[in-house]
SEDRENSE-285730 format. One record per residue: x, y, z of N, C-alpha, C in turn. Coordinates in Angstrom, 3 decimals, decimal comma. Atoms other than C-alpha are relative to their C-alpha. Example, Ala and Ser with C-alpha at 12.3 -4.5 7.8 and 13.67 -1.06 7.14 Angstrom:
<nodes>
<node n_u="0,890" n_v="-1,190" n_w="0,000" ca_u="12,300" ca_v="-4,500" ca_w="7,800" c_u="0,900" c_v="1,200" c_w="0,000"/>
<node n_u="-0,820" n_v="-1,190" n_w="-0,060" ca_u="13,670" ca_v="-1,060" ca_w="7,140" c_u="-0,770" c_v="1,090" c_w="0,730"/>
</nodes>
This chain:
<nodes>
<node n_u="-1,077" n_v="-0,052" n_w="0,964" ca_u="-23,896" ca_v="-5,062" ca_w="-18,843" c_u="0,830" c_v="-1,273" c_w="0,142"/>
<node n_u="-0,793" n_v="1,223" n_w="0,018" ca_u="-21,753" ca_v="-8,023" ca_w="-19,808" c_u="1,374" c_v="0,248" c_w="0,610"/>
<node n_u="-1,315" n_v="-0,075" n_w="-0,619" ca_u="-18,718" ca_v="-8,467" ca_w="-17,566" c_u="0,586" c_v="-1,406" c_w="0,041"/>
<node n_u="-0,575" n_v="1,346" n_w="0,023" ca_u="-16,547" ca_v="-11,508" ca_w="-18,380" c_u="0,663" c_v="-0,346" c_w="1,332"/>
<node n_u="-0,594" n_v="0,444" n_w="-1,250" ca_u="-15,330" ca_v="-13,585" ca_w="-15,475" c_u="1,145" c_v="-0,950" c_w="-0,309"/>
<node n_u="-1,187" n_v="0,810" n_w="0,227" ca_u="-11,872" ca_v="-15,118" ca_w="-15,348" c_u="0,530" c_v="-0,457" c_w="1,349"/>
<node n_u="-0,489" n_v="0,598" n_w="-1,250" ca_u="-10,960" ca_v="-17,441" ca_w="-12,474" c_u="-0,575" c_v="0,695" c_w="1,226"/>
<node n_u="0,654" n_v="-0,602" n_w="-1,156" ca_u="-13,488" ca_v="-15,824" ca_w="-10,144" c_u="0,204" c_v="1,495" c_w="0,134"/>
<node n_u="-0,236" n_v="-1,448" n_w="-0,050" ca_u="-12,292" ca_v="-12,268" ca_w="-10,868" c_u="-0,785" c_v="0,643" c_w="-1,130"/>
<node n_u="0,789" n_v="-0,685" n_w="1,007" ca_u="-14,706" ca_v="-9,989" ca_w="-12,679" c_u="0,849" c_v="1,071" c_w="-0,673"/>
<node n_u="-0,733" n_v="-1,002" n_w="0,767" ca_u="-13,112" ca_v="-7,935" ca_w="-15,441" c_u="-0,988" c_v="1,074" c_w="-0,452"/>
<node n_u="0,902" n_v="-1,086" n_w="0,375" ca_u="-14,847" ca_v="-4,575" ca_w="-15,783" c_u="0,491" c_v="0,647" c_w="-1,285"/>
<node n_u="-0,383" n_v="-0,733" n_w="1,191" ca_u="-14,904" ca_v="-2,686" ca_w="-19,043" c_u="0,627" c_v="1,322" c_w="0,417"/>
<node n_u="-0,795" n_v="-1,140" n_w="-0,450" ca_u="-12,479" ca_v="0,237" ca_w="-18,901" c_u="-0,613" c_v="1,382" c_w="-0,257"/>
<node n_u="0,568" n_v="-1,301" n_w="0,332" ca_u="-14,936" ca_v="3,016" ca_w="-19,867" c_u="0,072" c_v="0,967" c_w="1,182"/>
<node n_u="-0,083" n_v="-0,870" n_w="-1,180" ca_u="-15,080" ca_v="4,388" ca_w="-16,314" c_u="1,422" c_v="0,459" c_w="0,263"/>
<node n_u="-1,410" n_v="-0,357" n_w="-0,212" ca_u="-11,303" ca_v="4,294" ca_w="-16,015" c_u="0,478" c_v="0,993" c_w="-1,052"/>
<node n_u="-0,384" n_v="-0,928" n_w="1,062" ca_u="-10,867" ca_v="6,024" ca_w="-19,367" c_u="-0,590" c_v="1,378" c_w="0,270"/>
<node n_u="0,659" n_v="-1,265" n_w="-0,323" ca_u="-13,383" ca_v="8,702" ca_w="-18,374" c_u="0,700" c_v="0,691" c_w="1,169"/>
<node n_u="-0,704" n_v="-0,561" n_w="-1,148" ca_u="-11,595" ca_v="9,181" ca_w="-15,048" c_u="1,363" c_v="0,554" c_w="-0,407"/>
<node n_u="-1,298" n_v="-0,481" n_w="0,470" ca_u="-8,203" ca_v="9,492" ca_w="-16,763" c_u="-0,130" c_v="1,295" c_w="-0,800"/>
<node n_u="0,221" n_v="-1,217" n_w="0,778" ca_u="-9,556" ca_v="12,053" ca_w="-19,201" c_u="-0,356" c_v="1,178" c_w="0,915"/>
<node n_u="0,383" n_v="-1,053" n_w="-0,935" ca_u="-11,123" ca_v="14,032" ca_w="-16,346" c_u="1,209" c_v="0,457" c_w="0,827"/>
<node n_u="-1,209" n_v="-0,369" n_w="-0,744" ca_u="-7,850" ca_v="13,924" ca_w="-14,379" c_u="0,932" c_v="0,857" c_w="-0,852"/>
<node n_u="-0,807" n_v="-0,832" n_w="0,912" ca_u="-5,966" ca_v="15,256" ca_w="-17,412" c_u="-0,616" c_v="1,386" c_w="-0,126"/>
<node n_u="0,689" n_v="-1,282" n_w="0,051" ca_u="-8,586" ca_v="17,995" ca_w="-17,666" c_u="0,198" c_v="0,807" c_w="1,266"/>
<node n_u="-0,197" n_v="-0,696" n_w="-1,272" ca_u="-8,188" ca_v="18,829" ca_w="-13,981" c_u="1,406" c_v="0,588" c_w="0,079"/>
<node n_u="-1,380" n_v="-0,511" n_w="0,014" ca_u="-4,426" ca_v="19,188" ca_w="-14,398" c_u="0,107" c_v="1,191" c_w="-0,939"/>
<node n_u="-0,018" n_v="-1,116" n_w="0,948" ca_u="-4,916" ca_v="21,381" ca_w="-17,470" c_u="-0,709" c_v="1,222" c_w="0,582"/>
<node n_u="0,736" n_v="-1,110" n_w="-0,595" ca_u="-7,462" ca_v="23,483" ca_w="-15,590" c_u="0,807" c_v="0,645" c_w="1,124"/>
<node n_u="-0,836" n_v="-0,532" n_w="-1,075" ca_u="-5,133" ca_v="23,857" ca_w="-12,600" c_u="1,084" c_v="0,902" c_w="-0,583"/>
<node n_u="-1,034" n_v="-0,818" n_w="0,658" ca_u="-2,393" ca_v="25,127" ca_w="-14,935" c_u="-0,601" c_v="1,265" c_w="-0,588"/>
<node n_u="0,708" n_v="-1,137" n_w="0,584" ca_u="-4,873" ca_v="27,403" ca_w="-16,705" c_u="-0,306" c_v="1,054" c_w="1,069"/>
<node n_u="0,317" n_v="-0,936" n_w="-1,086" ca_u="-6,007" ca_v="28,946" ca_w="-13,415" c_u="1,261" c_v="0,631" c_w="0,580"/>
<node n_u="-1,254" n_v="-0,504" n_w="-0,544" ca_u="-2,424" ca_v="29,317" ca_w="-12,186" c_u="0,601" c_v="1,086" c_w="-0,881"/>
<node n_u="-0,505" n_v="-1,009" n_w="0,926" ca_u="-1,566" ca_v="31,319" ca_w="-15,314" c_u="-0,956" c_v="1,182" c_w="-0,157"/>
<node n_u="0,911" n_v="-1,144" n_w="0,031" ca_u="-4,474" ca_v="33,697" ca_w="-14,680" c_u="-1,260" c_v="-0,218" c_w="-0,805"/>
<node n_u="1,206" n_v="0,306" n_w="0,762" ca_u="-7,310" ca_v="31,935" ca_w="-16,470" c_u="-1,262" c_v="0,314" c_w="0,773"/>
<node n_u="1,311" n_v="-0,321" n_w="-0,574" ca_u="-10,992" ca_v="32,482" ca_w="-15,820" c_u="-0,453" c_v="-1,105" c_w="0,962"/>
<node n_u="0,473" n_v="1,017" n_w="-0,951" ca_u="-12,142" ca_v="30,707" ca_w="-12,639" c_u="-1,478" c_v="-0,332" c_w="-0,231"/>
<node n_u="1,408" n_v="0,391" n_w="0,111" ca_u="-15,498" ca_v="28,946" ca_w="-12,338" c_u="-0,874" c_v="1,104" c_w="0,587"/>
<node n_u="0,920" n_v="-1,024" n_w="-0,483" ca_u="-18,405" ca_v="31,330" ca_w="-11,938" c_u="-0,833" c_v="-0,552" c_w="1,153"/>
<node n_u="0,861" n_v="0,409" n_w="-1,107" ca_u="-20,745" ca_v="31,262" ca_w="-8,993" c_u="-1,132" c_v="-0,892" c_w="-0,499"/>
<node n_u="1,088" n_v="0,788" n_w="0,575" ca_u="-23,502" ca_v="29,914" ca_w="-11,250" c_u="0,468" c_v="-1,424" c_w="-0,326"/>
<node n_u="-0,536" n_v="1,329" n_w="0,296" ca_u="-21,286" ca_v="27,029" ca_w="-12,418" c_u="0,164" c_v="-0,813" c_w="1,279"/>
<node n_u="-0,164" n_v="0,696" n_w="-1,279" ca_u="-20,472" ca_v="26,161" ca_w="-8,820" c_u="-1,350" c_v="-0,416" c_w="0,576"/>
<node n_u="1,333" n_v="0,340" n_w="-0,489" ca_u="-24,171" ca_v="26,256" ca_w="-7,930" c_u="-0,563" c_v="-1,203" c_w="-0,754"/>
<node n_u="0,505" n_v="1,119" n_w="0,792" ca_u="-25,049" ca_v="23,887" ca_w="-10,794" c_u="0,666" c_v="-1,315" c_w="0,396"/>
<node n_u="-0,666" n_v="1,249" n_w="-0,390" ca_u="-22,418" ca_v="21,349" ca_w="-9,790" c_u="-0,436" c_v="-0,396" c_w="1,415"/>
<node n_u="0,504" n_v="0,292" n_w="-1,349" ca_u="-23,590" ca_v="21,640" ca_w="-6,176" c_u="-1,379" c_v="-0,646" c_w="-0,045"/>
<node n_u="1,338" n_v="0,592" n_w="0,165" ca_u="-27,168" ca_v="20,919" ca_w="-7,261" c_u="0,112" c_v="-1,424" c_w="-0,519"/>
<node n_u="-0,184" n_v="1,348" n_w="0,555" ca_u="-25,976" ca_v="17,925" ca_w="-9,301" c_u="0,493" c_v="-0,966" c_w="1,078"/>
<node n_u="-0,509" n_v="0,846" n_w="-1,083" ca_u="-24,054" ca_v="16,566" ca_w="-6,298" c_u="-1,124" c_v="-0,336" c_w="0,985"/>
<node n_u="1,111" n_v="0,245" n_w="-0,924" ca_u="-27,088" ca_v="16,982" ca_w="-4,043" c_u="-1,030" c_v="-0,961" c_w="-0,593"/>
<node n_u="0,924" n_v="0,932" n_w="0,647" ca_u="-29,312" ca_v="15,204" ca_w="-6,582" c_u="0,554" c_v="-1,425" c_w="0,011"/>
<node n_u="-0,620" n_v="1,334" n_w="-0,052" ca_u="-26,852" ca_v="12,308" ca_w="-6,725" c_u="-0,058" c_v="-0,580" c_w="1,407"/>
<node n_u="0,101" n_v="0,461" n_w="-1,390" ca_u="-26,772" ca_v="12,105" ca_w="-2,937" c_u="-1,428" c_v="-0,416" c_w="0,310"/>
<node n_u="1,411" n_v="0,344" n_w="-0,219" ca_u="-30,580" ca_v="12,131" ca_w="-2,884" c_u="-0,334" c_v="-1,336" c_w="-0,661"/>
<node n_u="0,223" n_v="1,274" n_w="0,686" ca_u="-30,628" ca_v="9,302" ca_w="-5,440" c_u="0,581" c_v="-1,160" c_w="0,806"/>
<node n_u="-0,626" n_v="1,066" n_w="-0,790" ca_u="-28,220" ca_v="7,265" ca_w="-3,318" c_u="-0,776" c_v="-0,272" c_w="1,285"/>
<node n_u="0,807" n_v="0,184" n_w="-1,217" ca_u="-30,314" ca_v="7,862" ca_w="-0,189" c_u="-1,279" c_v="-0,763" c_w="-0,328"/>
<node n_u="1,227" n_v="0,691" n_w="0,402" ca_u="-33,475" ca_v="6,798" ca_w="-2,018" c_u="0,280" c_v="-1,462" c_w="-0,310"/>
<node n_u="-0,352" n_v="1,397" n_w="0,289" ca_u="-31,756" ca_v="3,674" ca_w="-3,341" c_u="0,323" c_v="-0,757" c_w="1,288"/>
<node n_u="-0,298" n_v="0,634" n_w="-1,281" ca_u="-30,489" ca_v="2,953" ca_w="0,188" c_u="-1,260" c_v="-0,322" c_w="0,778"/>
<node n_u="1,271" n_v="0,245" n_w="-0,699" ca_u="-33,995" ca_v="3,293" ca_w="1,607" c_u="-0,806" c_v="-1,107" c_w="-0,663"/>
<node n_u="0,685" n_v="1,077" n_w="0,712" ca_u="-35,230" ca_v="0,875" ca_w="-1,050" c_u="0,697" c_v="-1,342" c_w="0,228"/>
<node n_u="-0,729" n_v="1,208" n_w="-0,393" ca_u="-32,875" ca_v="-1,685" ca_w="0,508" c_u="0,801" c_v="-0,610" c_w="-1,145"/>
<node n_u="-0,911" n_v="0,452" n_w="1,041" ca_u="-30,517" ca_v="-1,859" ca_w="-2,452" c_u="1,217" c_v="-0,605" c_w="0,681"/>
<node n_u="-1,161" n_v="0,609" n_w="-0,645" ca_u="-27,558" ca_v="-4,111" ca_w="-1,727" c_u="1,181" c_v="0,970" c_w="-0,001"/>
<node n_u="-1,103" n_v="-0,940" n_w="-0,201" ca_u="-24,412" ca_v="-2,352" ca_w="-0,562" c_u="0,970" c_v="0,016" c_w="-1,177"/>
<node n_u="-0,921" n_v="0,066" n_w="1,132" ca_u="-22,294" ca_v="-3,544" ca_w="-3,473" c_u="-0,531" c_v="0,808" c_w="-1,182"/>
<node n_u="0,616" n_v="-0,756" n_w="1,091" ca_u="-24,715" ca_v="-2,123" ca_w="-6,027" c_u="-0,026" c_v="1,484" c_w="0,283"/>
<node n_u="0,021" n_v="-1,404" n_w="-0,398" ca_u="-25,037" ca_v="1,113" ca_w="-4,103" c_u="1,390" c_v="0,624" c_w="-0,111"/>
<node n_u="-1,378" n_v="-0,484" n_w="0,134" ca_u="-21,267" ca_v="1,471" ca_w="-3,959" c_u="0,406" c_v="0,173" c_w="-1,451"/>
<node n_u="-0,316" n_v="-0,096" n_w="1,427" ca_u="-20,980" ca_v="0,812" ca_w="-7,689" c_u="-0,666" c_v="1,234" c_w="-0,607"/>
<node n_u="0,713" n_v="-1,182" n_w="0,506" ca_u="-23,600" ca_v="3,466" ca_w="-8,443" c_u="0,677" c_v="1,276" c_w="0,495"/>
<node n_u="-0,663" n_v="-1,186" n_w="-0,560" ca_u="-21,872" ca_v="5,949" ca_w="-6,128" c_u="1,311" c_v="0,286" c_w="-0,725"/>
<node n_u="-1,268" n_v="-0,178" n_w="0,707" ca_u="-18,527" ca_v="5,372" ca_w="-7,820" c_u="-0,193" c_v="0,504" c_w="-1,417"/>
<node n_u="0,253" n_v="-0,405" n_w="1,376" ca_u="-19,921" ca_v="5,696" ca_w="-11,323" c_u="-0,554" c_v="1,422" c_w="-0,075"/>
<node n_u="0,530" n_v="-1,369" n_w="-0,026" ca_u="-21,887" ca_v="8,836" ca_w="-10,442" c_u="1,095" c_v="1,015" c_w="0,318"/>
<node n_u="-1,101" n_v="-0,905" n_w="-0,349" ca_u="-18,789" ca_v="10,400" ca_w="-8,874" c_u="0,903" c_v="0,264" c_w="-1,197"/>
<node n_u="-0,848" n_v="-0,150" n_w="1,184" ca_u="-16,690" ca_v="9,764" ca_w="-11,965" c_u="-0,730" c_v="0,814" c_w="-1,061"/>
<node n_u="0,784" n_v="-0,729" n_w="0,996" ca_u="-19,484" ca_v="11,033" ca_w="-14,216" c_u="-0,093" c_v="1,485" c_w="0,342"/>
<node n_u="0,070" n_v="-1,406" n_w="-0,416" ca_u="-19,916" ca_v="14,251" ca_w="-12,210" c_u="1,342" c_v="0,702" c_w="-0,192"/>
<node n_u="-1,336" n_v="-0,568" n_w="0,169" ca_u="-16,172" ca_v="14,854" ca_w="-12,194" c_u="0,293" c_v="0,260" c_w="-1,476"/>
<node n_u="-0,241" n_v="-0,146" n_w="1,432" ca_u="-16,002" ca_v="14,300" ca_w="-15,966" c_u="-0,845" c_v="1,121" c_w="-0,596"/>
<node n_u="0,862" n_v="-1,078" n_w="0,504" ca_u="-18,958" ca_v="16,609" ca_w="-16,648" c_u="0,538" c_v="1,359" c_w="0,447"/>
<node n_u="-0,582" n_v="-1,249" n_w="-0,487" ca_u="-17,376" ca_v="19,314" ca_w="-14,473" c_u="1,229" c_v="0,386" c_w="-0,825"/>
<node n_u="-1,206" n_v="-0,289" n_w="0,767" ca_u="-14,082" ca_v="19,029" ca_w="-16,308" c_u="-0,320" c_v="0,318" c_w="-1,467"/>
<node n_u="0,430" n_v="-0,349" n_w="1,348" ca_u="-15,881" ca_v="19,096" ca_w="-19,662" c_u="-0,471" c_v="1,457" c_w="-0,051"/>
<node n_u="0,443" n_v="-1,406" n_w="-0,036" ca_u="-17,527" ca_v="22,388" ca_w="-18,654" c_u="1,189" c_v="0,939" c_w="0,161"/>
<node n_u="-1,204" n_v="-0,825" n_w="-0,155" ca_u="-14,148" ca_v="23,747" ca_w="-17,563" c_u="0,800" c_v="0,046" c_w="-1,300"/>
<node n_u="-0,663" n_v="0,011" n_w="1,302" ca_u="-12,666" ca_v="22,684" ca_w="-20,920" c_u="-0,660" c_v="1,009" c_w="-0,943"/>
<node n_u="0,716" n_v="-0,972" n_w="0,834" ca_u="-15,379" ca_v="24,719" ca_w="-22,652" c_u="0,364" c_v="1,425" c_w="0,396"/>
<node n_u="-0,409" n_v="-1,329" n_w="-0,462" ca_u="-14,429" ca_v="27,734" ca_w="-20,502" c_u="1,407" c_v="0,311" c_w="-0,504"/>
<node n_u="-1,373" n_v="-0,221" n_w="0,469" ca_u="-10,750" ca_v="27,295" ca_w="-21,376" c_u="0,045" c_v="0,263" c_w="-1,498"/>
<node n_u="0,044" n_v="-0,221" n_w="1,448" ca_u="-11,577" ca_v="27,089" ca_w="-25,098" c_u="-0,574" c_v="1,370" c_w="-0,337"/>
<node n_u="0,644" n_v="-1,287" n_w="0,276" ca_u="-13,793" ca_v="30,189" ca_w="-24,958" c_u="0,824" c_v="1,184" c_w="0,506"/>
<node n_u="-0,777" n_v="-1,080" n_w="-0,618" ca_u="-11,343" ca_v="32,228" ca_w="-22,840" c_u="1,475" c_v="-0,380" c_w="0,079"/>
<node n_u="-1,423" n_v="0,363" n_w="-0,051" ca_u="-7,762" ca_v="31,447" ca_w="-23,855" c_u="0,820" c_v="1,092" c_w="0,680"/>
<node n_u="-0,903" n_v="-0,948" n_w="-0,654" ca_u="-4,915" ca_v="33,082" ca_w="-21,971" c_u="0,899" c_v="0,598" c_w="-1,071"/>
<node n_u="-0,874" n_v="-0,671" n_w="0,951" ca_u="-3,062" ca_v="35,660" ca_w="-24,000" c_u="1,448" c_v="-0,192" c_w="0,457"/>
<node n_u="-1,419" n_v="0,209" n_w="-0,319" ca_u="0,645" ca_v="34,852" ca_w="-24,146" c_u="0,709" c_v="1,346" c_w="-0,031"/>
<node n_u="-0,643" n_v="-1,312" n_w="-0,090" ca_u="2,535" ca_v="37,947" ca_w="-22,939" c_u="1,339" c_v="0,038" c_w="-0,739"/>
<node n_u="-1,321" n_v="0,034" n_w="0,612" ca_u="5,798" ca_v="36,804" ca_w="-24,518" c_u="-0,063" c_v="0,025" c_w="-1,527"/>
<node n_u="0,077" n_v="0,063" n_w="1,457" ca_u="4,496" ca_v="36,523" ca_w="-28,087" c_u="-0,086" c_v="1,376" c_w="-0,630"/>
<node n_u="0,073" n_v="-1,349" n_w="0,521" ca_u="3,956" ca_v="40,288" ca_w="-28,476" c_u="-1,254" c_v="0,302" c_w="-0,795"/>
<node n_u="1,247" n_v="-0,234" n_w="0,745" ca_u="0,462" ca_v="39,964" ca_w="-29,958" c_u="-0,999" c_v="0,730" c_w="0,845"/>
</nodes>
């Protein structure tokens, strides 16, 4: 991917940062949702994210055994971590949309 260089400093495109910010906002919304009595993650959802994490770790180990340079391996690890976090928060957003909390004060 094209990354412009300015005075020896590489400027990365902000897609990862934007994705991380969106996931953090989702995590805060999910924390509030759970605190108000929302539906927690199911055991199956936790198992799927655990499998995804293990697959990412396996990929990093395989890349490490293939003598990938440390900088590239670190970049892949960071991007995979942000991606997994964002996918998890997207699944939690779908749960929040499907199971809204009934407002006790509205009388409905």
